[in-house]
N, C-alpha and C positions, 0 to 999 in steps of 0.2 A: 533452682536455676531453670530447669526445663519448664516448670509451671509459669515462671515469670516470662520466659520467652514466648510461651503459648499465649499468654494474656496480651502481651504487646502485639503479637502477630494478629490476634483476633481483633484488637482495636484498629490496627492498620487496615485489616480486611474490611471492616465496617465503613471506615472513612473512604477508602479507595473504591469500594463498590458503588458509592453514591455517584461517582463520575460516569458510570454507565448511563445514568438518567439525566445528569446535569450537564454533561459535556455538550458543546455545540455539535450539530449534525451536518455542518457545511463542508467538512473535510472528508471526502470520499476516498478511502484507502482500503484496498483489499485486505491488507494485513491487520487492519484494526477490527475486523468483524469477528463476532463470536463464532461464526462458521468459517472463518478464514484459515489459511494454512498455519499461521503461527499458533493460534489457540488449539487447533487440531493437534499440532505437534506437542503442545503442552499437555493436553489430555492423555495422549499416548505415553508421554514421559512419566506422568504421575501414576498411571495404571501399571506401567512396567517397572517403575523405579529407575529408569535409565535417563539420566540428565543429559546425556549426549544428544538425545533427540531434539533438544531445544537449544543447545549451545550453538548449533549451526546458524541460528537466527539472530545472534548477537555478535558484536565485535569482541575481540580478545580482551579489551580493557574492561568489559562488563561481565566477564566470565565468573569472577569470584562472587560478585553480587548475586548472580543467578544461582550459583551453586548453594549459597547460603539460603536464599529464598526457597529454593527447591527442597532442601533438607528440612527447613522449618515447616514448610507446607506439608510434607510427608508426616511429620510428627503430629501436627495439629489435626490432620485428617483422621487420626486414630481416636480422637476424643469423642466425637459424636457426629451424626449425619449433618446437623446444622453447622458444626465446626468445619466439616469437610467442604460444604458449599462455600462458606466464607473464605476458607483457606485457598480453595481453587480459584475463586474470583481474584483474590489478592495476587496469586501467582500469575494468572493471565494478565492482569494489569501491569505487573512488574515486567514481565517478559515483553509485552507489546511496547511498553514505554521505552525500554532499553533498545528494542529493535528499531523503533522510530528514531531514537537518538543516534543510532549508528548510521542512519540514512540522512542525518542532518535535518530531520523534520520534527515539528512539535507533536507532542502527544495530546490528543483531545478526548481521550476516553475510548472504551470499547463500544463498538457499534452493534446494534442488534442483528441477529441472524435473519436471513431472508431478504436483505436489502436488494434493491434494483441496481445492479452493477453495470447495466448496459449489456450489449451483446458480446463485446470483445473479450472481456476478462473470463466469463464463463466458457466461451469458445476456446480460449487458449488453455484453460485448465482441462477441458474435455479432450482437447487434442493430445495433451501430455498423458492423460489417463488412458486414452485409447491407442496411443502410439501412432496416430496418423494426423498429419497437418493439412490434409486435403480440404476438409470442411472449413477449417480456419482460413486457409488461403482463399477459398471461394468467398467467404464473408468479407474479408479484407479487400479482395479484388472488386467486389460489387460496390462496397462503400467508396473505394477509391474512384472508380469509374463515375459513380453518381456525383461525387463531390467535384471532380474535375470538370465534368460536363456542365454542371450547374454554374460554376464559376466562369467557365468558357462562354456559356450562353449569355450571361449577363454582360460580359465584355463585348461580345459580338453585337449584341442588341444596341450598343451605344457607340460602336466604332465609326460608322459612316455619318458623322455629324457635320453640320455646316460649320466651316472654319470661322465664319463670322458670328456664330452663336457661342459666345464664351461659356455660358452656363451649360450648354450641351457638351462642350469640351471638358468642363470640369466634371460633369457626370460620367464621362468616359474615363477620366483619370481615376475617379473614385471607385470604379470597377476594375480598372487595369492594374493599379498598384496592389490591391488585395489578391488579385489573381496571381500575380508574379510571386508575392510573398507566400501564398498557399502552395504553389508548385515548388518553391524553394524549400519550404519546411518539409514537404513530402520527400523530396530528393535527399535532403540532408539526413532525415530520419532513416531512410532506406540505405543510403550509402555509408552512414556512420552511426550504426545503432548503438554503439557504446555498450555499457553493462546495465543500463536502466536505472542507475542511481544518480542522484543530484551531485553537483560539483563538490559540495561540502563533504559528502560521503567519500568521494575519490581522494580528497585532500587528507581526510582522517586516515584512510586506509594506507596511503603512501607514507604518512608520518609513522604509523604503527609498523609498517614493514621495515622502515629504516632503523627502528629500535632493535629489531631482532636480526 
């Protein structure tokens, strides 16, 4: 039975590992990366044998599936170095897929390490690692000021138009409306940060909480 389980797992590993190369790269998500926090947690869990290190990344409804995949992976890792690599890839894929499902987001495969995530995400991770938010606040403040000033400049450049020049008035409106929307989005984000998860995730979490 153990051998049959290992064979099935190795087959699944080979199939799932292909998604690393075949999945579209248009969905940029920090948790999908091979150097992201979810895979890092998986690596620590496999090395220590502590499944709790990864259970925090999935919803309760997926816990049983993760426990089974974790145990199977540990067993296959003992067969050979090649088996370990495939088994680990399989577990990473399974964990990230279920993590994404908990967020109400589609799984598009693991993304390669070293991707350009822009300045914000690395700065946020660095702030948490170092225990100081000052550099992060500086980055965000500079980006906010630059964005607001640019939007503001575009509106002001079109504000004093001839009221008989309809096209000039339309040009003003085309700058005015995005400016207000931009400011509103910033305010709503700052005033109501929420928990960073999409609506589907919130609904799933509330349903799960009602069950228990």
